[in-house]
PDB file of N, CA, C and O in Angstrom:
ATOM      1  N   MET A   1       2.277 -20.818  -9.240  1.00  0.00           N
ATOM      2  CA  MET A   1       2.161 -19.839  -8.479  1.00  0.00           C
ATOM      3  C   MET A   1       0.956 -19.442  -8.472  1.00  0.00           C
ATOM      4  O   MET A   1       0.450 -19.443  -9.594  1.00  0.00           O
ATOM      5  N   ASN A   2       0.033 -18.966  -7.311  1.00  0.00           N
ATOM      6  CA  ASN A   2      -0.915 -18.773  -6.955  1.00  0.00           C
ATOM      7  C   ASN A   2      -0.833 -17.085  -6.147  1.00  0.00           C
ATOM      8  O   ASN A   2      -0.332 -17.005  -5.026  1.00  0.00           O
ATOM      9  N   VAL A   3      -1.493 -15.546  -7.015  1.00  0.00           N
ATOM     10  CA  VAL A   3      -1.161 -14.684  -6.400  1.00  0.00           C
ATOM     11  C   VAL A   3      -2.583 -14.063  -6.590  1.00  0.00           C
ATOM     12  O   VAL A   3      -3.330 -14.311  -7.537  1.00  0.00           O
ATOM     13  N   THR A   4      -2.840 -13.236  -5.568  1.00  0.00           N
ATOM     14  CA  THR A   4      -3.831 -12.412  -5.751  1.00  0.00           C
ATOM     15  C   THR A   4      -3.437 -10.853  -5.817  1.00  0.00           C
ATOM     16  O   THR A   4      -2.815 -10.300  -4.910  1.00  0.00           O
ATOM     17  N   VAL A   5      -3.974 -10.045  -7.284  1.00  0.00           N
ATOM     18  CA  VAL A   5      -3.343  -8.802  -7.381  1.00  0.00           C
ATOM     19  C   VAL A   5      -4.318  -8.171  -7.097  1.00  0.00           C
ATOM     20  O   VAL A   5      -5.364  -8.367  -7.715  1.00  0.00           O
ATOM     21  N   ILE A   6      -4.226  -7.118  -5.950  1.00  0.00           N
ATOM     22  CA  ILE A   6      -5.191  -5.989  -5.943  1.00  0.00           C
ATOM     23  C   ILE A   6      -4.789  -4.519  -6.647  1.00  0.00           C
ATOM     24  O   ILE A   6      -3.795  -4.005  -6.135  1.00  0.00           O
ATOM     25  N   GLY A   7      -5.331  -3.859  -7.603  1.00  0.00           N
ATOM     26  CA  GLY A   7      -5.353  -2.954  -7.925  1.00  0.00           C
ATOM     27  C   GLY A   7      -5.796  -2.509  -8.896  1.00  0.00           C
ATOM     28  O   GLY A   7      -6.910  -3.031  -8.936  1.00  0.00           O
ATOM     29  N   SER A   8      -5.677  -1.696  -9.998  1.00  0.00           N
ATOM     30  CA  SER A   8      -7.042  -0.917 -10.812  1.00  0.00           C
ATOM     31  C   SER A   8      -6.433  -1.115 -12.226  1.00  0.00           C
ATOM     32  O   SER A   8      -5.236  -0.852 -12.347  1.00  0.00           O
ATOM     33  N   HIS A   9      -7.130  -1.554 -13.315  1.00  0.00           N
ATOM     34  CA  HIS A   9      -6.895  -1.449 -14.610  1.00  0.00           C
ATOM     35  C   HIS A   9      -6.444  -0.063 -14.811  1.00  0.00           C
ATOM     36  O   HIS A   9      -5.609  -0.054 -15.716  1.00  0.00           O
ATOM     37  N   LEU A  10      -6.631   0.959 -14.395  1.00  0.00           N
ATOM     38  CA  LEU A  10      -6.108   2.216 -14.820  1.00  0.00           C
ATOM     39  C   LEU A  10      -5.020   2.334 -14.500  1.00  0.00           C
ATOM     40  O   LEU A  10      -4.530   3.361 -14.969  1.00  0.00           O
ATOM     41  N   CYS A  11      -4.128   1.569 -13.695  1.00  0.00           N
ATOM     42  CA  CYS A  11      -3.063   1.891 -12.918  1.00  0.00           C
ATOM     43  C   CYS A  11      -1.902   1.137 -13.638  1.00  0.00           C
ATOM     44  O   CYS A  11      -1.825  -0.091 -13.666  1.00  0.00           O
ATOM     45  N   PRO A  12      -0.763   2.214 -14.375  1.00  0.00           N
ATOM     46  CA  PRO A  12       0.089   1.353 -15.117  1.00  0.00           C
ATOM     47  C   PRO A  12       0.821   0.445 -14.315  1.00  0.00           C
ATOM     48  O   PRO A  12       0.824  -0.749 -14.611  1.00  0.00           O
ATOM     49  N   ASP A  13       1.510   0.919 -13.228  1.00  0.00           N
ATOM     50  CA  ASP A  13       2.045  -0.199 -12.394  1.00  0.00           C
ATOM     51  C   ASP A  13       1.192  -1.782 -12.400  1.00  0.00           C
ATOM     52  O   ASP A  13       1.682  -2.820 -12.846  1.00  0.00           O
ATOM     53  N   THR A  14      -0.134  -1.651 -11.810  1.00  0.00           N
ATOM     54  CA  THR A  14      -1.199  -2.934 -12.108  1.00  0.00           C
ATOM     55  C   THR A  14      -0.989  -3.463 -13.265  1.00  0.00           C
ATOM     56  O   THR A  14      -0.745  -4.669 -13.304  1.00  0.00           O
ATOM     57  N   LEU A  15      -1.029  -2.732 -14.420  1.00  0.00           N
ATOM     58  CA  LEU A  15      -1.310  -3.459 -15.791  1.00  0.00           C
ATOM     59  C   LEU A  15       0.338  -4.193 -16.068  1.00  0.00           C
ATOM     60  O   LEU A  15       0.499  -5.213 -16.738  1.00  0.00           O
ATOM     61  N   TYR A  16       1.402  -3.460 -15.431  1.00  0.00           N
ATOM     62  CA  TYR A  16       2.864  -4.095 -15.779  1.00  0.00           C
ATOM     63  C   TYR A  16       2.944  -5.256 -14.924  1.00  0.00           C
ATOM     64  O   TYR A  16       3.628  -6.139 -15.442  1.00  0.00           O
ATOM     65  N   ALA A  17       2.516  -5.530 -13.886  1.00  0.00           N
ATOM     66  CA  ALA A  17       2.785  -6.251 -12.784  1.00  0.00           C
ATOM     67  C   ALA A  17       1.747  -7.780 -13.458  1.00  0.00           C
ATOM     68  O   ALA A  17       2.021  -8.980 -13.435  1.00  0.00           O
ATOM     69  N   LEU A  18       0.503  -7.024 -14.015  1.00  0.00           N
ATOM     70  CA  LEU A  18      -0.467  -8.574 -14.362  1.00  0.00           C
ATOM     71  C   LEU A  18       0.415  -8.856 -15.740  1.00  0.00           C
ATOM     72  O   LEU A  18       0.821 -10.012 -15.858  1.00  0.00           O
ATOM     73  N   HIS A  19       0.625  -8.272 -16.396  1.00  0.00           N
ATOM     74  CA  HIS A  19       1.720  -8.808 -18.170  1.00  0.00           C
ATOM     75  C   HIS A  19       2.819  -9.700 -17.377  1.00  0.00           C
ATOM     76  O   HIS A  19       3.082 -10.858 -17.700  1.00  0.00           O
ATOM     77  N   GLN A  20       3.395  -9.046 -16.354  1.00  0.00           N
ATOM     78  CA  GLN A  20       4.871 -10.128 -15.961  1.00  0.00           C
ATOM     79  C   GLN A  20       4.098 -11.567 -14.975  1.00  0.00           C
ATOM     80  O   GLN A  20       4.378 -12.745 -15.197  1.00  0.00           O
ATOM     81  N   LEU A  21       3.532 -11.295 -14.358  1.00  0.00           N
ATOM     82  CA  LEU A  21       2.750 -12.390 -13.850  1.00  0.00           C
ATOM     83  C   LEU A  21       2.112 -13.422 -14.575  1.00  0.00           C
ATOM     84  O   LEU A  21       1.948 -14.564 -14.146  1.00  0.00           O
ATOM     85  N   ALA A  22       1.741 -12.988 -15.721  1.00  0.00           N
ATOM     86  CA  ALA A  22       1.317 -14.087 -16.764  1.00  0.00           C
ATOM     87  C   ALA A  22       2.393 -14.293 -17.603  1.00  0.00           C
ATOM     88  O   ALA A  22       2.237 -15.368 -18.182  1.00  0.00           O
ATOM     89  N   ALA A  23       3.372 -13.765 -17.911  1.00  0.00           N
ATOM     90  CA  ALA A  23       4.400 -14.450 -18.711  1.00  0.00           C
ATOM     91  C   ALA A  23       5.270 -15.444 -17.905  1.00  0.00           C
ATOM     92  O   ALA A  23       6.010 -16.310 -18.371  1.00  0.00           O
ATOM     93  N   ALA A  24       5.021 -15.130 -16.509  1.00  0.00           N
ATOM     94  CA  ALA A  24       5.856 -16.143 -15.665  1.00  0.00           C
ATOM     95  C   ALA A  24       5.179 -17.254 -15.344  1.00  0.00           C
ATOM     96  O   ALA A  24       5.591 -18.060 -14.510  1.00  0.00           O
ATOM     97  N   GLY A  25       3.373 -17.455 -16.409  1.00  0.00           N
ATOM     98  CA  GLY A  25       2.866 -18.544 -15.778  1.00  0.00           C
ATOM     99  C   GLY A  25       2.126 -18.361 -14.458  1.00  0.00           C
ATOM    100  O   GLY A  25       1.635 -19.425 -14.082  1.00  0.00           O
ATOM    101  N   ALA A  26       1.921 -17.438 -13.725  1.00  0.00           N
ATOM    102  CA  ALA A  26       1.491 -17.311 -12.679  1.00  0.00           C
ATOM    103  C   ALA A  26      -0.237 -17.729 -12.589  1.00  0.00           C
ATOM    104  O   ALA A  26      -0.874 -17.782 -13.641  1.00  0.00           O
ATOM    105  N   GLU A  27      -0.790 -17.961 -11.506  1.00  0.00           N
ATOM    106  CA  GLU A  27      -2.462 -17.999 -11.778  1.00  0.00           C
ATOM    107  C   GLU A  27      -2.531 -17.004 -10.914  1.00  0.00           C
ATOM    108  O   GLU A  27      -1.748 -16.927  -9.967  1.00  0.00           O
ATOM    109  N   VAL A  28      -3.496 -16.112 -11.147  1.00  0.00           N
ATOM    110  CA  VAL A  28      -3.541 -14.250 -10.807  1.00  0.00           C
ATOM    111  C   VAL A  28      -5.118 -14.488 -10.776  1.00  0.00           C
ATOM    112  O   VAL A  28      -5.894 -14.959 -11.607  1.00  0.00           O
ATOM    113  N   GLU A  29      -5.302 -13.929  -9.373  1.00  0.00           N
ATOM    114  CA  GLU A  29      -6.468 -13.640  -9.678  1.00  0.00           C
ATOM    115  C   GLU A  29      -6.520 -11.908  -9.619  1.00  0.00           C
ATOM    116  O   GLU A  29      -5.778 -11.444  -8.753  1.00  0.00           O
ATOM    117  N   PHE A  30      -7.256 -10.949 -10.384  1.00  0.00           N
ATOM    118  CA  PHE A  30      -7.407  -9.672 -10.077  1.00  0.00           C
ATOM    119  C   PHE A  30      -8.521  -9.035  -9.385  1.00  0.00           C
ATOM    120  O   PHE A  30      -9.676  -9.055  -9.813  1.00  0.00           O
ATOM    121  N   LYS A  31      -8.087  -8.372  -8.123  1.00  0.00           N
ATOM    122  CA  LYS A  31      -9.196  -7.589  -7.941  1.00  0.00           C
ATOM    123  C   LYS A  31      -9.237  -5.523  -8.224  1.00  0.00           C
ATOM    124  O   LYS A  31      -8.691  -4.508  -7.789  1.00  0.00           O
ATOM    125  N   ASP A  32      -9.909  -5.797  -8.874  1.00  0.00           N
ATOM    126  CA  ASP A  32     -10.091  -4.414  -9.405  1.00  0.00           C
ATOM    127  C   ASP A  32     -10.961  -3.274  -8.755  1.00  0.00           C
ATOM    128  O   ASP A  32     -12.132  -2.954  -8.957  1.00  0.00           O
ATOM    129  N   ILE A  33     -10.036  -2.783  -7.938  1.00  0.00           N
ATOM    130  CA  ILE A  33     -10.725  -1.756  -6.801  1.00  0.00           C
ATOM    131  C   ILE A  33     -11.413  -0.683  -7.226  1.00  0.00           C
ATOM    132  O   ILE A  33     -11.995  -0.011  -6.374  1.00  0.00           O
ATOM    133  N   LEU A  34     -11.489  -0.300  -8.634  1.00  0.00           N
ATOM    134  CA  LEU A  34     -12.297   0.936  -9.180  1.00  0.00           C
ATOM    135  C   LEU A  34     -13.454   0.058 -10.029  1.00  0.00           C
ATOM    136  O   LEU A  34     -14.200   0.674 -10.790  1.00  0.00           O
ATOM    137  N   SER A  35     -13.606  -1.656  -9.849  1.00  0.00           N
ATOM    138  CA  SER A  35     -14.866  -1.744 -10.611  1.00  0.00           C
ATOM    139  C   SER A  35     -16.023  -2.502  -9.857  1.00  0.00           C
ATOM    140  O   SER A  35     -17.164  -2.879 -10.122  1.00  0.00           O
ATOM    141  N   CYS A  36     -15.108  -2.538  -8.720  1.00  0.00           N
ATOM    142  CA  CYS A  36     -15.634  -3.783  -8.076  1.00  0.00           C
ATOM    143  C   CYS A  36     -15.939  -2.970  -6.366  1.00  0.00           C
ATOM    144  O   CYS A  36     -14.976  -2.556  -5.722  1.00  0.00           O
ATOM    145  N   HIS A  37     -17.023  -2.880  -5.961  1.00  0.00           N
ATOM    146  CA  HIS A  37     -17.336  -2.325  -4.452  1.00  0.00           C
ATOM    147  C   HIS A  37     -16.833  -3.198  -3.739  1.00  0.00           C
ATOM    148  O   HIS A  37     -15.909  -2.700  -3.097  1.00  0.00           O
ATOM    149  N   ALA A  38     -16.989  -4.402  -3.490  1.00  0.00           N
ATOM    150  CA  ALA A  38     -16.445  -5.307  -2.819  1.00  0.00           C
ATOM    151  C   ALA A  38     -14.639  -5.435  -2.713  1.00  0.00           C
ATOM    152  O   ALA A  38     -13.874  -5.515  -1.752  1.00  0.00           O
ATOM    153  N   ALA A  39     -14.522  -5.420  -3.559  1.00  0.00           N
ATOM    154  CA  ALA A  39     -12.813  -5.320  -3.750  1.00  0.00           C
ATOM    155  C   ALA A  39     -12.315  -3.747  -3.299  1.00  0.00           C
ATOM    156  O   ALA A  39     -11.145  -3.516  -2.991  1.00  0.00           O
ATOM    157  N   LEU A  40     -13.078  -2.999  -3.306  1.00  0.00           N
ATOM    158  CA  LEU A  40     -12.487  -1.633  -2.788  1.00  0.00           C
ATOM    159  C   LEU A  40     -12.524  -2.110  -1.013  1.00  0.00           C
ATOM    160  O   LEU A  40     -11.497  -2.149  -0.337  1.00  0.00           O
ATOM    161  N   GLN A  41     -13.598  -2.369  -0.592  1.00  0.00           N
ATOM    162  CA  GLN A  41     -14.566  -2.571   0.396  1.00  0.00           C
ATOM    163  C   GLN A  41     -12.807  -3.411   0.974  1.00  0.00           C
ATOM    164  O   GLN A  41     -12.212  -2.627   1.714  1.00  0.00           O
ATOM    165  N   ASP A  42     -12.142  -4.536   0.780  1.00  0.00           N
ATOM    166  CA  ASP A  42     -11.725  -5.429   0.880  1.00  0.00           C
ATOM    167  C   ASP A  42     -10.571  -4.716   1.392  1.00  0.00           C
ATOM    168  O   ASP A  42     -10.250  -4.594   2.574  1.00  0.00           O
ATOM    169  N   TYR A  43      -9.729  -4.059  -0.082  1.00  0.00           N
ATOM    170  CA  TYR A  43      -8.514  -3.538   0.100  1.00  0.00           C
ATOM    171  C   TYR A  43      -8.484  -2.521   1.058  1.00  0.00           C
ATOM    172  O   TYR A  43      -7.619  -2.518   1.933  1.00  0.00           O
ATOM    173  N   LEU A  44      -9.500  -1.502   0.963  1.00  0.00           N
ATOM    174  CA  LEU A  44      -9.290  -0.741   2.181  1.00  0.00           C
ATOM    175  C   LEU A  44      -9.433  -1.010   3.662  1.00  0.00           C
ATOM    176  O   LEU A  44      -8.889  -0.266   4.479  1.00  0.00           O
ATOM    177  N   GLN A  45     -10.090  -1.966   3.994  1.00  0.00           N
ATOM    178  CA  GLN A  45      -9.563  -2.768   5.531  1.00  0.00           C
ATOM    179  C   GLN A  45      -7.828  -3.163   5.549  1.00  0.00           C
ATOM    180  O   GLN A  45      -7.008  -3.052   6.460  1.00  0.00           O
ATOM    181  N   ILE A  46      -7.684  -3.656   4.159  1.00  0.00           N
ATOM    182  CA  ILE A  46      -6.103  -3.974   4.222  1.00  0.00           C
ATOM    183  C   ILE A  46      -5.183  -2.849   4.607  1.00  0.00           C
ATOM    184  O   ILE A  46      -4.454  -2.841   5.599  1.00  0.00           O
ATOM    185  N   ARG A  47      -5.300  -1.919   3.722  1.00  0.00           N
ATOM    186  CA  ARG A  47      -4.786  -0.505   3.671  1.00  0.00           C
ATOM    187  C   ARG A  47      -4.864   0.164   5.461  1.00  0.00           C
ATOM    188  O   ARG A  47      -3.880   0.704   5.967  1.00  0.00           O
ATOM    189  N   GLU A  48      -5.976   0.019   6.088  1.00  0.00           N
ATOM    190  CA  GLU A  48      -6.009   0.679   7.345  1.00  0.00           C
ATOM    191  C   GLU A  48      -5.423  -0.262   8.293  1.00  0.00           C
ATOM    192  O   GLU A  48      -5.073   0.250   9.356  1.00  0.00           O
ATOM    193  N   SER A  49      -5.268  -1.294   8.186  1.00  0.00           N
ATOM    194  CA  SER A  49      -4.957  -2.226   9.027  1.00  0.00           C
ATOM    195  C   SER A  49      -3.519  -3.240   8.983  1.00  0.00           C
ATOM    196  O   SER A  49      -3.114  -3.892   9.945  1.00  0.00           O
ATOM    197  N   SER A  50      -2.956  -3.197   7.792  1.00  0.00           N
ATOM    198  CA  SER A  50      -1.545  -4.127   7.590  1.00  0.00           C
ATOM    199  C   SER A  50      -0.592  -2.679   8.246  1.00  0.00           C
ATOM    200  O   SER A  50      -0.875  -1.481   8.257  1.00  0.00           O
ATOM    201  N   PRO A  51       0.440  -3.325   8.675  1.00  0.00           N
ATOM    202  CA  PRO A  51       1.907  -2.656   8.825  1.00  0.00           C
ATOM    203  C   PRO A  51       2.451  -2.262   7.342  1.00  0.00           C
ATOM    204  O   PRO A  51       3.238  -1.344   7.117  1.00  0.00           O
ATOM    205  N   LEU A  52       1.967  -3.001   6.523  1.00  0.00           N
ATOM    206  CA  LEU A  52       2.739  -2.737   5.147  1.00  0.00           C
ATOM    207  C   LEU A  52       2.040  -1.257   4.634  1.00  0.00           C
ATOM    208  O   LEU A  52       2.239  -0.690   3.559  1.00  0.00           O
ATOM    209  N   TYR A  53       1.394  -0.939   5.457  1.00  0.00           N
ATOM    210  CA  TYR A  53       0.853   0.121   4.462  1.00  0.00           C
ATOM    211  C   TYR A  53       1.015   1.268   5.436  1.00  0.00           C
ATOM    212  O   TYR A  53       0.249   2.211   5.238  1.00  0.00           O
ATOM    213  N   ALA A  54       2.142   1.411   6.788  1.00  0.00           N
ATOM    214  CA  ALA A  54       2.116   2.613   7.516  1.00  0.00           C
ATOM    215  C   ALA A  54       2.890   3.645   6.857  1.00  0.00           C
ATOM    216  O   ALA A  54       2.616   4.766   7.286  1.00  0.00           O
ATOM    217  N   GLU A  55       3.693   3.619   6.028  1.00  0.00           N
ATOM    218  CA  GLU A  55       3.960   4.844   5.688  1.00  0.00           C
ATOM    219  C   GLU A  55       3.165   5.261   4.357  1.00  0.00           C
ATOM    220  O   GLU A  55       3.699   6.220   3.800  1.00  0.00           O
ATOM    221  N   ILE A  56       2.317   4.901   3.880  1.00  0.00           N
ATOM    222  CA  ILE A  56       1.499   5.125   2.776  1.00  0.00           C
ATOM    223  C   ILE A  56       0.010   5.957   3.318  1.00  0.00           C
ATOM    224  O   ILE A  56      -0.538   6.908   2.760  1.00  0.00           O
ATOM    225  N   ARG A  57      -0.391   5.280   4.522  1.00  0.00           N
ATOM    226  CA  ARG A  57      -1.445   5.872   5.267  1.00  0.00           C
ATOM    227  C   ARG A  57      -1.187   7.442   5.610  1.00  0.00           C
ATOM    228  O   ARG A  57      -0.214   7.951   6.165  1.00  0.00           O
ATOM    229  N   GLY A  58      -2.157   7.937   5.196  1.00  0.00           N
ATOM    230  CA  GLY A  58      -2.491   9.553   5.314  1.00  0.00           C
ATOM    231  C   GLY A  58      -1.485  10.539   4.192  1.00  0.00           C
ATOM    232  O   GLY A  58      -1.236  11.738   4.315  1.00  0.00           O
ATOM    233  N   THR A  59      -1.076   9.713   3.220  1.00  0.00           N
ATOM    234  CA  THR A  59      -0.611  10.227   1.851  1.00  0.00           C
ATOM    235  C   THR A  59      -1.571  10.180   0.655  1.00  0.00           C
ATOM    236  O   THR A  59      -2.771   9.932   0.773  1.00  0.00           O
ATOM    237  N   ARG A  60      -1.102  10.374  -0.222  1.00  0.00           N
ATOM    238  CA  ARG A  60      -2.020  10.606  -1.485  1.00  0.00           C
ATOM    239  C   ARG A  60      -1.829   9.281  -2.309  1.00  0.00           C
ATOM    240  O   ARG A  60      -2.628   8.903  -3.166  1.00  0.00           O
ATOM    241  N   ARG A  61      -0.880   8.736  -2.015  1.00  0.00           N
ATOM    242  CA  ARG A  61      -0.618   7.185  -2.601  1.00  0.00           C
ATOM    243  C   ARG A  61      -1.552   6.438  -2.465  1.00  0.00           C
ATOM    244  O   ARG A  61      -2.217   6.609  -1.443  1.00  0.00           O
ATOM    245  N   LEU A  62      -1.962   5.363  -3.390  1.00  0.00           N
ATOM    246  CA  LEU A  62      -3.152   4.474  -3.224  1.00  0.00           C
ATOM    247  C   LEU A  62      -2.095   2.991  -2.550  1.00  0.00           C
ATOM    248  O   LEU A  62      -2.499   2.312  -1.606  1.00  0.00           O
ATOM    249  N   GLY A  63      -0.790   2.736  -3.237  1.00  0.00           N
ATOM    250  CA  GLY A  63      -0.349   1.487  -2.575  1.00  0.00           C
ATOM    251  C   GLY A  63      -0.684   0.643  -3.240  1.00  0.00           C
ATOM    252  O   GLY A  63      -0.972  -0.362  -2.590  1.00  0.00           O
ATOM    253  N   VAL A  64      -0.851   0.502  -4.791  1.00  0.00           N
ATOM    254  CA  VAL A  64      -1.355  -0.361  -5.801  1.00  0.00           C
ATOM    255  C   VAL A  64      -0.209  -0.447  -7.084  1.00  0.00           C
ATOM    256  O   VAL A  64       0.403   0.456  -7.655  1.00  0.00           O
ATOM    257  N   PRO A  65      -0.193  -1.845  -7.267  1.00  0.00           N
ATOM    258  CA  PRO A  65      -1.013  -2.796  -6.873  1.00  0.00           C
ATOM    259  C   PRO A  65      -0.467  -3.595  -5.427  1.00  0.00           C
ATOM    260  O   PRO A  65       0.509  -3.113  -4.852  1.00  0.00           O
ATOM    261  N   CYS A  66      -1.006  -4.589  -4.978  1.00  0.00           N
ATOM    262  CA  CYS A  66      -0.825  -4.915  -3.560  1.00  0.00           C
ATOM    263  C   CYS A  66      -0.859  -6.730  -3.987  1.00  0.00           C
ATOM    264  O   CYS A  66      -1.678  -7.283  -4.721  1.00  0.00           O
ATOM    265  N   PHE A  67       0.063  -7.228  -3.409  1.00  0.00           N
ATOM    266  CA  PHE A  67       0.177  -8.781  -3.471  1.00  0.00           C
ATOM    267  C   PHE A  67      -0.330  -9.434  -2.769  1.00  0.00           C
ATOM    268  O   PHE A  67      -0.180  -9.181  -1.573  1.00  0.00           O
ATOM    269  N   VAL A  68      -1.160 -10.567  -3.158  1.00  0.00           N
ATOM    270  CA  VAL A  68      -1.671 -11.649  -1.507  1.00  0.00           C
ATOM    271  C   VAL A  68      -0.917 -12.853  -2.041  1.00  0.00           C
ATOM    272  O   VAL A  68      -1.181 -13.171  -3.200  1.00  0.00           O
ATOM    273  N   GLN A  69      -0.110 -13.500  -1.445  1.00  0.00           N
ATOM    274  CA  GLN A  69       0.634 -14.460  -1.798  1.00  0.00           C
ATOM    275  C   GLN A  69      -0.303 -15.457  -1.149  1.00  0.00           C
ATOM    276  O   GLN A  69      -1.170 -15.181  -0.320  1.00  0.00           O
ATOM    277  N   GLU A  70       0.024 -16.813  -1.702  1.00  0.00           N
ATOM    278  CA  GLU A  70      -0.681 -17.867  -1.596  1.00  0.00           C
ATOM    279  C   GLU A  70      -0.758 -18.362   0.202  1.00  0.00           C
ATOM    280  O   GLU A  70      -1.711 -18.998   0.652  1.00  0.00           O
ATOM    281  N   ASP A  71       0.101 -18.045   0.806  1.00  0.00           N
ATOM    282  CA  ASP A  71       0.166 -17.833   2.100  1.00  0.00           C
ATOM    283  C   ASP A  71      -0.221 -17.172   2.752  1.00  0.00           C
ATOM    284  O   ASP A  71      -0.330 -17.456   3.945  1.00  0.00           O
ATOM    285  N   GLY A  72      -0.655 -15.822   2.171  1.00  0.00           N
ATOM    286  CA  GLY A  72      -1.804 -14.959   2.791  1.00  0.00           C
ATOM    287  C   GLY A  72      -0.694 -13.755   3.062  1.00  0.00           C
ATOM    288  O   GLY A  72      -1.338 -12.756   3.384  1.00  0.00           O
ATOM    289  N   SER A  73       0.494 -13.514   3.057  1.00  0.00           N
ATOM    290  CA  SER A  73       0.782 -12.625   3.357  1.00  0.00           C
ATOM    291  C   SER A  73       1.042 -11.354   2.109  1.00  0.00           C
ATOM    292  O   SER A  73       0.573 -11.574   0.992  1.00  0.00           O
ATOM    293  N   LEU A  74       1.568 -10.446   2.283  1.00  0.00           N
ATOM    294  CA  LEU A  74       1.100  -9.139   1.527  1.00  0.00           C
ATOM    295  C   LEU A  74       2.414  -8.699   0.901  1.00  0.00           C
ATOM    296  O   LEU A  74       3.263  -9.052   1.720  1.00  0.00           O
ATOM    297  N   THR A  75       3.070  -8.071  -0.198  1.00  0.00           N
ATOM    298  CA  THR A  75       3.814  -7.121  -0.384  1.00  0.00           C
ATOM    299  C   THR A  75       3.208  -6.802  -1.571  1.00  0.00           C
ATOM    300  O   THR A  75       2.375  -7.332  -2.305  1.00  0.00           O
ATOM    301  N   LEU A  76       4.127  -5.363  -1.556  1.00  0.00           N
ATOM    302  CA  LEU A  76       4.023  -4.300  -2.822  1.00  0.00           C
ATOM    303  C   LEU A  76       4.967  -4.453  -3.839  1.00  0.00           C
ATOM    304  O   LEU A  76       4.911  -3.788  -4.873  1.00  0.00           O
ATOM    305  N   ASP A  77       5.914  -5.368  -3.592  1.00  0.00           N
ATOM    306  CA  ASP A  77       7.073  -5.628  -4.527  1.00  0.00           C
ATOM    307  C   ASP A  77       6.718  -6.555  -5.367  1.00  0.00           C
ATOM    308  O   ASP A  77       6.441  -7.688  -4.971  1.00  0.00           O
ATOM    309  N   LEU A  78       6.671  -6.159  -6.820  1.00  0.00           N
ATOM    310  CA  LEU A  78       6.352  -7.636  -7.802  1.00  0.00           C
ATOM    311  C   LEU A  78       7.617  -8.488  -7.668  1.00  0.00           C
ATOM    312  O   LEU A  78       7.437  -9.703  -7.743  1.00  0.00           O
ATOM    313  N   HIS A  79       8.958  -8.018  -7.467  1.00  0.00           N
ATOM    314  CA  HIS A  79       9.788  -8.777  -7.450  1.00  0.00           C
ATOM    315  C   HIS A  79       9.717  -9.841  -6.321  1.00  0.00           C
ATOM    316  O   HIS A  79       9.930 -11.018  -6.612  1.00  0.00           O
ATOM    317  N   ASP A  80       9.425  -9.477  -5.034  1.00  0.00           N
ATOM    318  CA  ASP A  80       9.091 -10.562  -4.231  1.00  0.00           C
ATOM    319  C   ASP A  80       8.264 -12.073  -4.734  1.00  0.00           C
ATOM    320  O   ASP A  80       8.519 -13.239  -4.433  1.00  0.00           O
ATOM    321  N   ILE A  81       7.035 -11.410  -5.737  1.00  0.00           N
ATOM    322  CA  ILE A  81       6.592 -12.671  -6.058  1.00  0.00           C
ATOM    323  C   ILE A  81       7.127 -13.341  -7.441  1.00  0.00           C
ATOM    324  O   ILE A  81       6.784 -14.504  -7.653  1.00  0.00           O
ATOM    325  N   LEU A  82       7.809 -12.788  -8.235  1.00  0.00           N
ATOM    326  CA  LEU A  82       8.631 -13.383  -9.596  1.00  0.00           C
ATOM    327  C   LEU A  82       9.562 -14.200  -8.911  1.00  0.00           C
ATOM    328  O   LEU A  82      10.047 -15.021  -9.690  1.00  0.00           O
ATOM    329  N   ARG A  83      10.107 -14.321  -7.484  1.00  0.00           N
ATOM    330  CA  ARG A  83      11.538 -14.845  -7.237  1.00  0.00           C
ATOM    331  C   ARG A  83      10.967 -16.382  -7.048  1.00  0.00           C
ATOM    332  O   ARG A  83      11.745 -17.305  -6.809  1.00  0.00           O
TER     333      ARG A  83
END
């Protein structure tokens, strides 16, 4: 399984997800929104346009980690990826 994880190295939920995915043998591309300007720009585009973030926009929540599956679909639920 290949998955892109968009999050932050400072976010406990992101770190937990990365560890779980590694334990499951997933090939992970990690985009750290706090250490890479391009990753942050890409994430903001997703956050502002994806229906997945409808309930999060306008709040103080970031909505990370975000998982991009091989087919390009997005989820905020780690269990969707691990199934």
